[in-house]
C-alpha positions as CSV (number, residue, x, y, z in Angstrom):
1,X,0.0,0.0,0.0
2,X,2.7,2.5,1.0
3,X,5.0,1.5,-1.9
4,X,2.2,2.1,-4.3
5,X,1.5,5.5,-2.9
6,X,5.3,6.4,-3.0
7,X,5.5,5.4,-6.7
8,X,2.4,7.4,-7.5
9,X,3.8,10.4,-5.7
10,X,7.1,10.2,-7.6
11,X,5.4,10.0,-10.9
12,X,3.2,13.0,-10.1
13,X,6.2,15.0,-9.0
14,X,8.0,14.3,-12.3
15,X,4.9,15.3,-14.2
16,X,4.5,18.5,-12.3
17,X,8.1,19.5,-13.0
18,X,7.4,19.0,-16.7
19,X,4.1,21.0,-16.4
20,X,5.8,23.8,-14.6
21,X,8.5,24.0,-17.2
22,X,5.8,24.2,-19.9
23,X,3.9,26.8,-18.1
24,X,6.8,29.2,-17.5
25,X,8.0,28.8,-21.1
26,X,4.5,29.9,-21.9
27,X,5.1,33.0,-19.8
28,X,8.1,34.0,-22.0
29,X,6.0,33.6,-25.2
30,X,3.1,35.7,-24.0
31,X,2.7,39.4,-24.2
32,X,4.2,41.5,-21.5
33,X,3.2,45.0,-20.5
34,X,6.1,46.8,-18.9
35,X,3.7,49.3,-17.2
36,X,1.9,46.8,-15.1
37,X,4.1,43.7,-15.1
38,X,1.3,41.4,-16.5
39,X,2.2,38.5,-18.8
40,X,-0.2,37.0,-21.4
41,X,-3.1,38.0,-23.6
42,X,-5.8,40.2,-22.1
43,X,-9.4,39.2,-22.1
44,X,-11.4,40.2,-25.2
45,X,-15.0,41.1,-24.5
46,X,-17.5,39.5,-26.8
47,X,-15.3,36.5,-27.5
48,X,-16.0,33.1,-26.0
49,X,-14.0,31.6,-23.1
50,X,-13.1,28.0,-24.1
51,X,-11.5,25.3,-22.0
52,X,-9.8,22.6,-24.2
53,X,-7.4,20.6,-22.0
54,X,-5.5,20.3,-18.7
55,X,-2.5,18.6,-17.2
56,X,-2.0,16.4,-15.2
57,X,-5.1,14.3,-15.8
58,X,-5.4,13.1,-12.2
59,X,-4.3,13.9,-8.7
60,X,-5.4,14.8,-5.2
61,X,-6.0,17.9,-3.2
62,X,-3.1,20.4,-3.6
63,X,-2.2,19.2,-7.1
64,X,-1.1,22.1,-9.4
65,X,-3.1,22.0,-12.5
66,X,-2.4,23.7,-15.9
67,X,-5.6,24.5,-17.8
68,X,-5.5,25.3,-21.5
69,X,-8.0,27.1,-23.7
70,X,-8.8,30.6,-25.0
71,X,-9.7,34.0,-23.7
72,X,-9.0,33.5,-20.0
73,X,-7.4,37.0,-19.8
74,X,-4.3,37.8,-17.9
75,X,-5.8,39.2,-14.7
76,X,-5.7,36.6,-12.0
77,X,-8.2,38.5,-9.8
78,X,-10.8,38.3,-12.5
79,X,-10.5,34.6,-13.3
80,X,-12.6,32.1,-11.3
81,X,-12.0,28.4,-11.6
82,X,-14.0,25.5,-10.0
83,X,-13.1,21.9,-10.1
84,X,-15.8,19.5,-9.2
85,X,-17.9,22.5,-8.2
86,X,-15.4,23.6,-5.6
87,X,-13.5,26.9,-6.0
88,X,-9.8,26.4,-6.9
89,X,-7.0,28.8,-6.1
90,X,-5.8,30.6,-9.3
91,X,-2.0,31.1,-9.2
92,X,-1.5,32.7,-12.6
93,X,-3.3,33.2,-16.0
94,X,-1.8,33.9,-19.4
95,X,-4.8,34.3,-21.7
96,X,-4.6,30.8,-23.2
97,X,-3.4,28.9,-20.1
98,X,-3.7,29.2,-16.4
99,X,-2.2,27.6,-13.3
100,X,-4.4,26.7,-10.4
101,X,-4.4,24.4,-7.4
102,X,-6.9,21.5,-7.0
103,X,-9.1,22.1,-4.0
104,X,-10.3,19.6,-1.4
105,X,-13.3,17.4,-2.2
106,X,-13.3,18.1,-6.0
107,X,-14.9,14.8,-6.5
108,X,-16.8,15.2,-9.8
109,X,-13.7,16.6,-11.6
110,X,-15.6,19.1,-13.8
111,X,-13.4,22.1,-14.7
112,X,-15.1,25.4,-15.3
113,X,-13.3,28.7,-16.0
114,X,-15.2,31.9,-15.6
115,X,-14.0,35.5,-16.4
116,X,-15.5,38.2,-14.2
117,X,-15.9,42.0,-14.5
118,X,-14.6,44.4,-11.9
119,X,-17.8,44.0,-9.9
120,X,-17.5,40.2,-9.9
121,X,-20.2,39.5,-12.5
122,X,-19.7,36.8,-15.0
123,X,-18.6,37.9,-18.5
124,X,-17.7,34.5,-20.1
125,X,-17.6,30.9,-18.9
126,X,-16.1,27.7,-20.4
127,X,-16.4,24.1,-19.4
128,X,-13.9,21.4,-20.3
129,X,-15.3,18.4,-22.1
130,X,-13.1,16.0,-20.1
131,X,-13.0,15.7,-16.3
132,X,-10.1,15.8,-13.9
133,X,-9.7,12.4,-12.2
134,X,-9.8,13.4,-8.5
135,X,-8.0,10.9,-6.3
136,X,-9.1,11.0,-2.7
137,X,-6.1,11.5,-0.4
138,X,-5.6,9.3,2.7
139,X,-5.8,11.7,5.7
140,X,-5.9,11.6,9.5
141,X,-9.2,13.0,10.9
142,X,-11.2,12.7,14.1
143,X,-13.9,10.1,14.2
144,X,-15.4,11.1,17.6
145,X,-14.6,12.6,20.9
146,X,-14.6,16.2,22.1
147,X,-12.6,18.3,24.5
148,X,-13.0,21.8,25.9
149,X,-11.2,24.5,28.0
150,X,-8.1,24.6,25.8
151,X,-8.2,20.8,25.3
152,X,-7.8,20.0,29.0
153,X,-11.3,18.9,30.0
154,X,-13.9,16.4,28.7
155,X,-17.0,14.6,29.7
156,X,-17.4,10.8,29.8
157,X,-20.9,10.0,28.6
158,X,-22.9,7.9,26.2
159,X,-24.3,9.7,23.2
160,X,-24.4,10.0,19.4
161,X,-21.0,10.0,17.6
162,X,-21.0,13.8,17.5
163,X,-21.9,14.2,21.2
164,X,-20.4,11.4,23.2
165,X,-17.9,13.3,25.3
166,X,-14.2,12.2,25.6
167,X,-12.6,8.9,26.5
168,X,-10.7,8.0,29.7
169,X,-8.8,5.0,28.2
170,X,-8.7,3.3,24.8
171,X,-6.7,0.2,25.5
172,X,-7.9,-2.3,22.9
173,X,-10.3,-2.2,19.9
174,X,-12.1,-5.1,18.3
175,X,-15.0,-5.3,15.8
176,X,-17.7,-8.0,16.4
177,X,-16.8,-10.6,13.8
178,X,-20.5,-11.4,13.3
179,X,-21.6,-7.7,13.1
180,X,-19.2,-5.3,11.5
181,X,-21.2,-2.3,12.7
182,X,-20.4,-3.0,16.4
183,X,-17.0,-2.0,17.7
184,X,-15.9,-2.8,21.3
185,X,-13.2,-0.7,23.0
186,X,-11.8,-2.2,26.1
187,X,-10.8,0.1,29.0
188,X,-11.1,0.3,32.7
189,X,-14.4,-0.4,34.5
190,X,-16.4,2.7,33.7
191,X,-14.7,3.5,30.4
192,X,-15.4,0.4,28.3
193,X,-17.3,1.6,25.3
194,X,-19.3,0.2,22.4
195,X,-19.6,2.1,19.1
196,X,-22.8,1.2,17.4
197,X,-22.6,2.2,13.7
198,X,-26.3,1.1,13.2
199,X,-27.4,3.9,15.5
200,X,-24.4,6.1,15.2
201,X,-24.1,5.9,18.9
202,X,-21.3,5.5,21.5
203,X,-22.5,3.6,24.5
204,X,-21.0,2.4,27.8
205,X,-20.6,-1.4,28.2
206,X,-21.1,-2.4,31.9
207,X,-18.7,-5.2,32.7
208,X,-18.5,-4.8,36.5
209,X,-14.8,-5.8,36.1
210,X,-12.0,-3.7,37.2
211,X,-8.9,-3.2,35.1
212,X,-10.1,-4.7,31.8
213,X,-7.0,-4.9,29.6
214,X,-8.2,-6.2,26.3
215,X,-11.0,-8.1,24.5
216,X,-11.6,-10.6,21.7
217,X,-14.4,-12.8,20.4
218,X,-14.5,-16.6,20.2
219,X,-15.0,-18.3,16.9
220,X,-18.7,-18.7,18.0
221,X,-19.0,-15.0,18.6
222,X,-18.9,-14.8,22.4
223,X,-17.0,-11.9,24.0
224,X,-13.9,-12.6,26.1
225,X,-12.3,-10.0,28.3
226,X,-8.9,-10.1,30.1
227,X,-8.5,-8.7,33.6
228,X,-5.1,-7.3,34.7
229,X,-5.1,-8.0,38.5
230,X,-2.5,-9.0,41.0
231,X,-3.5,-12.3,42.6
232,X,-3.0,-15.8,41.1
233,X,-6.2,-17.0,42.8
234,X,-8.4,-14.4,41.2
235,X,-10.2,-14.5,37.8
236,X,-8.2,-13.3,34.9
237,X,-10.5,-14.1,32.0
238,X,-14.3,-13.7,31.6
239,X,-16.7,-14.5,28.8
240,X,-19.9,-12.7,28.0
241,X,-22.3,-14.8,25.9
242,X,-23.8,-13.6,22.7
243,X,-27.0,-15.6,23.4
244,X,-27.7,-13.4,26.4
245,X,-27.0,-10.2,24.4
246,X,-23.6,-10.1,26.3
247,X,-25.4,-9.8,29.6
248,X,-24.4,-13.1,31.1
249,X,-20.9,-13.2,32.4
250,X,-19.0,-16.5,32.8
251,X,-15.6,-17.0,34.6
252,X,-13.1,-18.8,32.4
253,X,-9.9,-19.1,34.5
254,X,-7.7,-17.5,37.0
255,X,-4.7,-15.4,36.0
256,X,-2.5,-12.8,37.5
257,X,-1.5,-9.8,35.3
258,X,-3.3,-10.9,32.2
259,X,-2.3,-8.2,29.7
260,X,-4.0,-9.5,26.5
261,X,-6.3,-12.1,25.0
262,X,-6.2,-13.3,21.4
263,X,-8.3,-16.0,19.7
264,X,-6.4,-18.3,17.4
265,X,-8.2,-18.1,14.0
266,X,-7.9,-21.8,13.3
267,X,-8.0,-23.8,16.6
268,X,-10.3,-21.3,18.4
269,X,-8.4,-21.4,21.7
270,X,-8.0,-18.2,23.7
271,X,-4.3,-17.3,24.1
272,X,-3.3,-14.9,26.9
273,X,-0.1,-13.5,28.4
274,X,0.8,-13.5,32.1
275,X,2.9,-10.5,33.3
276,X,4.6,-12.0,36.4
277,X,5.2,-15.5,35.0
278,X,6.4,-14.3,31.6
279,X,4.4,-17.0,29.7
280,X,1.8,-17.4,27.0
281,X,-1.1,-19.7,28.1
282,X,-4.2,-20.9,26.2
283,X,-7.6,-22.0,27.3
284,X,-10.6,-23.7,25.5
285,X,-13.4,-21.2,26.1
286,X,-16.0,-24.0,26.1
287,X,-13.9,-26.3,28.3
288,X,-12.1,-24.0,30.8
289,X,-10.4,-27.0,32.5
290,X,-8.3,-27.3,29.3
291,X,-6.0,-24.5,30.3
292,X,-2.2,-24.8,30.0
293,X,1.0,-23.0,29.3
294,X,2.0,-22.8,25.7
295,X,5.5,-21.1,25.6
296,X,7.8,-19.0,27.8
297,X,8.6,-15.4,27.0
298,X,12.1,-14.0,26.9
299,X,11.6,-12.2,30.2
300,X,9.3,-12.4,33.3
301,X,7.7,-9.4,34.8
302,X,7.2,-7.5,31.6
303,X,4.2,-6.4,29.6
304,X,3.5,-8.4,26.4
305,X,0.6,-8.3,24.0
306,X,-0.3,-10.9,21.4
307,X,-1.8,-10.6,17.9
308,X,-2.4,-13.6,15.7
309,X,-1.9,-13.5,11.9
310,X,-5.2,-14.1,10.1
311,X,-3.9,-17.5,8.8
312,X,-2.9,-18.6,12.3
313,X,0.6,-19.4,11.1
314,X,2.3,-17.1,13.6
315,X,1.7,-14.3,16.1
316,X,3.5,-11.2,17.0
317,X,4.4,-10.6,20.7
318,X,4.6,-6.9,21.5
319,X,7.1,-6.6,24.4
320,X,6.0,-3.0,24.9
321,X,8.0,-2.4,28.1
322,X,11.2,-3.6,26.4
323,X,10.4,-1.7,23.1
324,X,10.6,-4.8,20.9
325,X,8.4,-7.1,18.7
326,X,8.9,-10.9,18.8
327,X,7.4,-13.7,16.7
328,X,6.3,-17.2,17.5
329,X,5.4,-19.6,14.7
330,X,2.5,-22.0,15.1
331,X,2.7,-25.7,14.0
332,X,-0.8,-26.7,12.8
333,X,0.2,-30.3,12.9
334,X,1.2,-30.4,16.5
335,X,-0.8,-27.4,17.7
336,X,2.3,-25.9,19.4
337,X,4.0,-22.5,19.4
338,X,7.7,-22.1,18.7
339,X,10.0,-20.3,21.1
340,X,9.7,-16.6,20.4
341,X,12.4,-14.9,18.3
342,X,13.2,-11.2,17.8
343,X,11.7,-9.5,14.8
344,X,12.6,-5.8,15.3
345,X,13.9,-3.4,17.9
346,X,16.7,-3.5,20.5
347,X,15.9,-4.8,24.0
348,X,15.2,-2.0,26.5
349,X,16.3,0.7,24.0
350,X,13.5,3.3,23.5
351,X,13.8,5.6,20.5
352,X,12.5,6.2,17.0
353,X,14.2,4.8,13.9
354,X,12.7,3.1,10.8
355,X,14.6,0.2,9.3
356,X,15.0,-3.5,9.5
357,X,15.5,-5.9,12.5
358,X,17.8,-4.6,15.3
359,X,18.3,-1.3,13.6
360,X,14.6,-0.4,14.3
361,X,13.9,1.8,17.4
362,X,10.4,1.9,19.0
363,X,9.0,3.2,22.2
364,X,6.3,1.1,23.7
365,X,4.7,-0.7,20.7
366,X,1.1,-1.5,21.6
367,X,-1.9,-2.9,19.8
368,X,-1.5,-3.9,16.1
369,X,-3.6,-5.2,13.3
370,X,-2.9,-7.2,10.2
371,X,-4.2,-5.7,6.9
372,X,-4.0,-7.4,3.5
373,X,-1.9,-5.5,1.0
374,X,-3.0,-6.0,-2.6
375,X,0.5,-5.6,-3.8
376,X,1.5,-8.8,-2.1
377,X,-1.1,-10.9,-3.9
378,X,0.2,-14.4,-4.5
379,X,3.1,-14.1,-2.0
380,X,3.6,-16.3,1.0
381,X,2.4,-13.5,3.3
382,X,0.0,-10.9,2.0
383,X,-0.4,-8.8,5.2
384,X,1.2,-5.7,6.6
385,X,1.1,-5.2,10.3
386,X,0.0,-1.7,11.5
387,X,0.7,-0.9,15.1
388,X,0.6,2.0,17.6
389,X,4.0,3.1,18.7
390,X,2.8,4.8,21.8
391,X,5.9,6.6,23.0
392,X,6.8,8.1,19.6
393,X,3.2,9.2,19.1
394,X,2.9,7.5,15.7
395,X,1.4,4.7,13.7
396,X,4.0,2.4,12.2
397,X,4.0,-0.6,9.8
398,X,5.9,-3.8,10.0
399,X,6.0,-5.5,6.5
400,X,6.3,-9.3,5.9
401,X,9.9,-8.7,4.9
402,X,10.6,-7.3,8.4
403,X,10.9,-3.6,7.5
404,X,9.4,-1.0,9.8
405,X,8.4,2.4,8.6
406,X,6.3,5.3,10.0
407,X,2.9,5.5,8.5
408,X,1.3,8.5,10.3
409,X,2.2,11.1,12.9
410,X,5.4,12.8,13.9
411,X,4.9,15.7,11.5
412,X,6.8,18.1,13.9
413,X,9.8,15.8,14.1
414,X,8.4,13.6,16.9
415,X,6.3,15.9,19.0
416,X,2.9,14.9,20.3
417,X,-0.3,16.9,19.9
418,X,-3.7,17.0,18.2
419,X,-3.8,17.8,14.6
420,X,-5.6,16.3,11.6
421,X,-4.4,16.3,8.0
422,X,-1.7,14.7,5.9
423,X,-0.4,11.4,7.3
424,X,3.2,12.6,7.8
425,X,3.3,16.3,7.0
426,X,0.5,17.5,9.3
427,X,-1.0,14.8,11.6
428,X,-0.2,14.6,15.3
429,X,-1.1,12.0,17.9
430,X,-0.7,11.9,21.7
431,X,0.1,8.5,23.1
432,X,-2.0,6.3,20.7
433,X,-2.8,2.9,22.3
434,X,-5.2,0.9,20.2
435,X,-5.9,0.4,16.5
436,X,-8.4,-1.5,14.4
437,X,-9.0,-1.9,10.7
438,X,-12.6,-1.2,9.7
439,X,-13.0,-3.4,6.7
440,X,-16.6,-2.3,5.9
441,X,-15.7,1.4,5.8
442,X,-12.1,0.9,4.7
443,X,-10.4,2.9,7.3
444,X,-8.3,2.6,10.5
445,X,-9.7,3.8,13.8
446,X,-7.1,4.7,16.5
447,X,-7.5,5.1,20.2
448,X,-5.6,8.4,20.8
449,X,-5.6,8.2,24.6
450,X,-4.2,11.5,25.7
451,X,-6.2,13.4,23.2
452,X,-9.3,11.6,24.6
453,X,-10.5,10.9,21.1
454,X,-10.9,8.2,18.5
455,X,-9.0,9.2,15.4
456,X,-9.5,8.0,11.8
457,X,-7.2,7.3,8.9
458,X,-9.0,6.9,5.6
459,X,-9.8,8.5,2.3
460,X,-11.1,12.0,2.6
461,X,-14.9,12.3,2.5
């Protein structure tokens, strides 16, 4: 996905350099009035304004567009251009060509050039027969959540998406696999939320469980929650049954310091990590007595999250307190996990650096999600892994080849904040913790914890 965007950007840049050269050569060939410094042919009253062509043929917001035709005039202040019905900034006009900038949301692509008189009334207007192919840009925006008093206060409340207050914690996100319009966001007792896209409503899910750390669904569609508590004899995993409308709560098994639960997509077992023991365990949610250790982790007493690949062939283990990502392969014949091995980062070294393997630097990598990349079609692994790098205030990507690059955030060289816009040039996050891919609406949703909001990464709307 990212490589494709990069190639497209390079080709557009090359084309724009050519277009700019053509445009400024046109300036030299036009008429020049030494008294007013205006290039080009003046507008001729009574003659039609005609739009014949434009370059480039496609692009997104901000693309510089050269429009060709006749009788545009040479007074920029008196030339009005719309693209897709949206006013475009006119940079220069030379009578038979003009340079403008593609505006936001110019979806239909129709190009109209209008020449105005001194009072702003239309004199002549021309419409291009062909349309500009407007390509929606991928941007960071705010899905929901509001703050006030200089971004320092917020209300925790249920309500429609545009009036549901702010959010205390946004630890883990998971769509209901049987209903893609229901999103569950795990957080502490009074902060667990449900986003209902049917009703466009953000509700509060009452669990009566303190310190909920994550959530997932069984293959049958029941909801499983992990509880991060400090006693080996207390319950660590709970299940809420779909049949009861997620009202009936069952106790699955004990567990101290359960940081994460993850359902294996093939065998259906629930895998979970234990902080103090430094182990990955699994349990059959419909036979809780079948509960045993699967594999040891490189260290005890450290926070680890687990995310299974959609094929079930392997999982990533996010050693967030040690700033590394490890991998464990799953043998479908024996039903066992391999000993974890390091994929990227350097143990206990927090920083920011893109790259491969031990050259990568992260700072508290948290929830991640696998997303299929069309460019990998036919390859052994067709998925990129997008994850929240909490301490560097960014969203990063781990490719199947082991390369890590920064996808969104850090527009001010690494600072945190709250700003929407271009993925890398404008957007800012503030300790993002959770991320989910919304396959139905084709966008990412991010739990941006210290901004108390759910952010969105998707095509402009």
